[in-house]
N, C-alpha and C positions, 0 to 999 in steps of 0.2 A: 408313108413313113419318111421317105426322103424329102418330100415337100414340107413336112412338119419340121424336119431338121433345119432346112434352110430358113424357114419362117422363125424358128427358135433362135437361130444364129443371128438373124437380122434384128430380131427383137432384143436379144442380148446386147448387141452392139449399140442399139439405141439407148438401152438402159445404162450401159457403161458410159456412153457419151454424156448422158444426162447427169450421171453421178459426178463425172469429171468436171462438167460445167458448174455443178453445184459446189464442188470443193473449191474450184477456182474463185467462184463468186464469194464463197465464205471467206476464203483467204484474203481476197481483195478488200472485203468489208471489215476484216479484223486486223489487217496489216497496218503498219505505220512507217513513216519515213524514219531513217536512222537519225539519232541526235548528232549534234556537231561533234561531241566527244567520240561517239561511236564511229563517225566518219574518219576522224583523226586516227583512231586505233586501227580501223579496218585498212586504211591506206598506208599505215605506218609512216605518217608524215605530218608534222606540225609546221605550218607555213606562217612566217611572220613578215611584216613590213617594217622597215626601219629607215633611218637616214644615216649617211656616213658621218662619223664624228668621233672624237677622242674618247667619249664615254658612251657612245651608242654602239657603233660598229665600224671596225676598220680592219684592214689587212696589212700585215708586214711580213718580213722574211720568215717569221715563226708561225705564220698562219693567221687565223681570224681572232679578233679580240674586241674589247669594248664592253662596258658594263651591261648594256641592254642585251647584247648578244650572249654574254656569259650567263646572265640570269635566265634568258629564254632557253638556253642550252640545258641548264639544270632542270628546268621544267620539262623539256622534251625527254630527258633521261629518266625522270620519274614516271613518265607515261610509257616509257619503253619504245619511243618512236624516234625517227630521224628529224632533225631540224633543217628546214629549208628557208633560206634568207633571201629576201628581195629588197635591195637598197633602192629607194625611190629618189628621184631627182629634186623633189621639193616636198615641203610639209603639206601643201595643198593636195598633191598627188597621193601622198600616203594616207591622208584622212579620207579621201574619196574612195580609195581602193579597199578599205577595211571591210572584211566580210565577203569580198569577191574571190575569184579563183586564185589570186596571187597571195592572199593573206587571211588567215583566220583571225589575226589580231595585229595591232600596230604596237611595236615595242620601240618607241622613239623618244623617250623622255617626255611624254605628253602630260601636261598639267590638266587636272580636272577643273573645268569651269562650268558655270551654269549654262552657257550657250552651247558648249560641246555636249553636255548631258541631254540636250534636246535632240541630238543627232546620233549619239552613240552611247554605249554602255562602258563602264570602266571596272577594272579589278580593284581590289583593295590597294591603297597606296603603299609604295615601298620606300619612298623618301619624300622630303619636302624641299621646295626651292622658293626663294624670294626673288621677285623681279627687282633688278638693280639698274639704275641709270649710271652710265659711264661717261666720262669726259676726258679730254686730253690733258695730261700733266703739263703744267706750265701756263695753261689758260685759267681763267677765273672759274673756280669751282661753284657750280650752281647749288643752292641750298634747298630749293623746292620747285614745284611745277611752275610757279609764277616767273622763275628766272629763265624759262625756256622760250619766252616769246621771240618769234622771228628766227629761231635757231634751226639748224639743219639736223633734225632728229630722225634716225633710222630705226625701223623695226621690221620683223619678218611678217609677211602676209599670213592671215588666218592663224596667227599665233595668239597665245594668251596675253602677250604684250599689247597687241593691237586692240584686243578686247578691253584691256585695262585702260588704255588711252581713250577709248570711246566713252568709257564711264567717266573718266576725269574731265573730258571735254564738256560734260554737262555743267560742271562747276567752273571750268576754265575755258570759255568759248573761244579764246584766241589761240588755244593750243593747236599746233599743226605738226604733222609728221609725214614721213615718206615710207611706203611699204614697197620693197623691191623683191620680186620673186627670184628664187634661185640662190639668194644669199643665206648664209648660216651664221651661227654665233661668232665664230672666229673671224668671218668676213667683216662683221660689224665692228669687232674689236680692232681689226686691221685698219679699217677706214677712220676710226676715231684716233688710233695711234698715229696715223700719217697726217691727220688733219683734214682728210677728205670730207669727214662729217664732224659736226660739232659734238653730237651726243648719239647714244644708242642705248637700247634696253636689252640686257641679257639676264640670264638667271644667275643667282648668287653662286651656285655650285659650279656653273660654267666659268664664271669669273675666277673663282678660287683655283680651279684646275688649270686654266689656260692663261692666266695673267702674265706668266713669265715669258710667253711667246711674244706678246706685245705690251711691254711694261709701261709704255706711255699712256695706255688706256687704264684710267683709274676709276674706282668706285666713288660716286658722289653721294647718292642717297637711295634708299629703298622706295620703290614705287608701289609695292604691295606687301601684304602680310605673307608669311610662309604658306605656300600652296601645295596640295598633294600631287604627286606624280605617279602615274599608273599606266597599265596596259589598256588599250582601247579595243572594244569589240563592236560588231555591228548591232544596231538597234533592233534588228529583226532576228528571228530564230530563237532557239531555246537557250537555257542558262547552263547547260551541262558543261561546256568548256570553261565558262567563267567560274562556275563553282569549283571545278578542278583546279583552276589557276589560283583561286583564293585559298583553297586547302594547301596547295603547294607553298604559296607565299607565307602562310601562317606557320607551317612546319619548318620552312627554311629559316624564318626569323627566329623561331624558338631554338633551333639547333645552333644558332650563332653564325651560320653560313652567310646570311644576308649582310651582317655587320662586317664580316671579314671581306666580302666582295666589295662593299662600299669603300672600306678603308684602302683596298688595293687599287680600285678604279677611279674613285671620285676625290681622293685627297692626295694629289701628286706633288703639290708645291708647298707643303708645310715647311715653315722656316724660310719663306720667300724673302729675299732681300733685293730691293729694286735696283740699287746701284750695282750690286754684284751681278745681277741678271743682265743689266744693260751692257756692262763690260764684257760679260761672257758672249752675248749676242754679237758684239762688235768683233770679238776675236774669232768667232766662228767664220766670219767673212775674211778676216785679215791674216790669221795665223793657221787655222786648221787646214786650208787648202794645200799648204806645203807638205802636209803629212798624210793626207787622205789616202793616197795610193798605198803607202807603206802600211797604214792601219788596216786597210782592207785585206792586203796580202797576208799580214801576220794573223789577223783575226780568222781568216779562212784556214790557214795552216794549222792553227792551234784550236780551232773550233770554239771560238769565244765571240760573244757579241761585240761587234766593232764599236758600237755606241758606248758600251760599258768600258772598253779599252780606252777610247778617246776621253771619256769622262774621268777615268783614273788619272790619265796623263795630264788633263787640265788641272785636277785637284792637286797633283804633285808639283807641276812646274808652270802652269798656265800656258802650256805648249811652247815653252822656251827651251830649246835643245841645249842651250849653254848655261842653264840655271845651275847655280852652286850655292849651297847653304853654308852658314858659318860652321856647321858641324862636319862638313865635308861630303855630304851627299850631293850627287850631280846628275845632270841630264834630264831628259823628258820624264823619266820615271823615278828620278831622284834616288838612284841606287847607292847604297853604301859600298865601300871598296870590297869588304868581305863578301857581300851578296853578289856583286858583279863578278868577282872571281869564281864563286860557286856556280854561277849561271853561265860561265864561259864568255863573259863580256870583257873585251880587252880595251875598248874605248867607250867610256860612259857618255861622252858627248856626241857619239854617233847616233843619230835618231833611230836607225833600224836596230842597232845592237841594244840600245837602251830599252826600246819597246819590246824586243824579243826577250831580253833578260827579265824585264818586269812581268811579262805574261807568264814565263816559265816559273818565276818565283810565286806569282799569285796562284797558279794552278797547283804548284807543289803545296802551298799553304792550304789550299782548298782540299787537297787529297788527304791531308793530315787530320781533318776534322772528323769527329765521331760519325759513324754511319747513321746514327739516330737523328742527325741534322740533315734535313732534306729540302728539295725545291729551292725557292727563292731565298729562304732562310740561310741555306748553305752559302749562297753568294754573298749575302750580307755579313755573315760571320767571317768569311774569308777576307772581305774588305776590312773588317775591324781588326782581324789578326795581322793583315798586311801593314796596318797602321800602328797598332799598339803591341803586337807580339802575341804568339800563341799562349804563352804562360799567363799573361795578365787576362787574356780572354777566358781562359779556363778558370782563373780565380773568380771572375765575374759570374761564370756559370755555377760555380760552387756556392756563391752567395745567393744566387737565384734559387738554387735547389734548397738551401737552408730555409729560405722564405716560403717554401712549398709552392713555388711557381715553376713553370716549365722551362728548364735550362736549354731546351732545343729550339726555342722561339726567340727570334731577335727582338720582338716587341717587349719581351720580358727581360732579357739579358741586358738590353740597353738601359734599363732602369737601374741595374746593379753596377754597371761600369763606373759611373761617377762616384760611387761609394768607395772606390779604391783610392780616393784622395783623402779619405778620413781614416785616422789612425785606428779608431775602434773597429774598423772593418779590415783595413789592409794588414793589420797586425795579426789577423787570424787566418790569413791565407798564405800560400806558399811563396808567391813571387813578390809580395810586399806592395809598396806604393806605386801608383801609376796615375798619370793625368787622364783619368777615365772619361772625362767629358770630351776629350779630343777625338777619340774614335767614333763617338756618337755623332758628333758634328761632321766628321770625315765621311762616314757612311751616308748621312743625310744629304750632304752636298753632292756626292757622286750620283746618288739616285736622282737628285734634282737635275743635275747636268745631263744625265743619261736620258731623262724624259724629254728635255728640251731638244737634245740632239735627234732623238727619234722623230719628234714632231717636225723638226726642221727638215729632215730627210724626206718625210712623207709630204710636206708642203712643197718641196722641190719637185717631187714626183707628180704632185697634183698640178703644178704649173705646166709641166711637160704634157700631161694628159689633156689639159685645156687647150694648149697650143696645137695639139694634134687633132682636136675635135672642135672644129669651127662651128658645127651645128648646135653645140650645147655650150656656149661660152660661160653660162652660169651654173653648169652641172656641179653637183656636190659629190660626185662619185669618188673623189679622192681628197675630200676635206677631212683630215683626221683630227681637227682641233676645236670642235664645238660640242657642247653638251647636248643642245637641242631639247632641253626641258621646256617645250614651247606651250 
């Protein structure tokens, strides 16, 4: 009986082992590898490759920013995962790394081209860019490709620009150009601006965003038709993540979020004035240094962006501490006597007192705005009120509301402010006539100056980074000023 028990036990073990082996074999035969989307969700991480640039990805005192970063962040949030960003040193490196351990996709303003489609897959496009040839202002403006013979023309390696030039060379065999690894859009604009290169090719959106940084770099003619810009994915693997990205982009566009993001990130120099920008850039080097330490200290004390404060001061006085207007406003912040007295300013020509008084008055104005005005709009409304007065600003909000538009959005209210110059409108509101176009231009100028000051600061930091890193003289890790729609 006992022998039978051991025999039975042994036999049972064998049967159990066989069953387990069968189950494992069955599981292996029917199991599948997780999709890319499942991997992203399982690891709680979406990894993107990008390039440092003003509209791709950059860091400042407020954190991470840039159109491509913000768009990818929105996508990650819809998936409920964290976004991990790897900034590559070159376009070539970013393209080679797509689909590898560092990045599920490349979000770097990449243009969809036939050659690239042979090597990778793309999402649906989220904007279009036209290739633009730039030249130095003051030199002869080229009219077409034939005018580029024997010229020093720069493009970025492995870019859509170099592909386009290869196509054009079939019809223009004398066409020559130079491809320099490690350079980015703004580097090309800088070289054209300084005369180091005769010409370069950049994307139209890049030019529109960054032209105030190097105003001598001017657009000559378009080299291509508008081209789609999209996220790039590996040619291998499944479509799950691409399908999810396309669904997100479609929904984001339908919601209006994509248009708002583009307006905020890709159109920074609307109302660009070449002469004004050149003068401003000169004064950044000649006048601003005298006040930089004071600006930093006051900005820190009152928790305000120092670039915004410097921009307001420039708009008010062109950084002239002794400025005086015919109406009696004086100093860096052009304070009236009553305002100066209210803010505790005894000497309006003292730079520190003027800046401190101006900041206090600006913040007080901002605090008086309705709580329904939030975010960046609150800053823009405060700037307008600083210029035109709270009463007239409120009148413009009333007109906006009457027109069934949102009175809490600057983009809507700025359309109503100029109406305060027309009797049929100002006669219907409480505070009457106002030169309503002035605060619109005032706000636009300050935002324009603030953008230039931010890029100027980041460019200075970039130079410092490069001086400290001799192994990567062409690194783009701190280039904040190129679109990189390549």
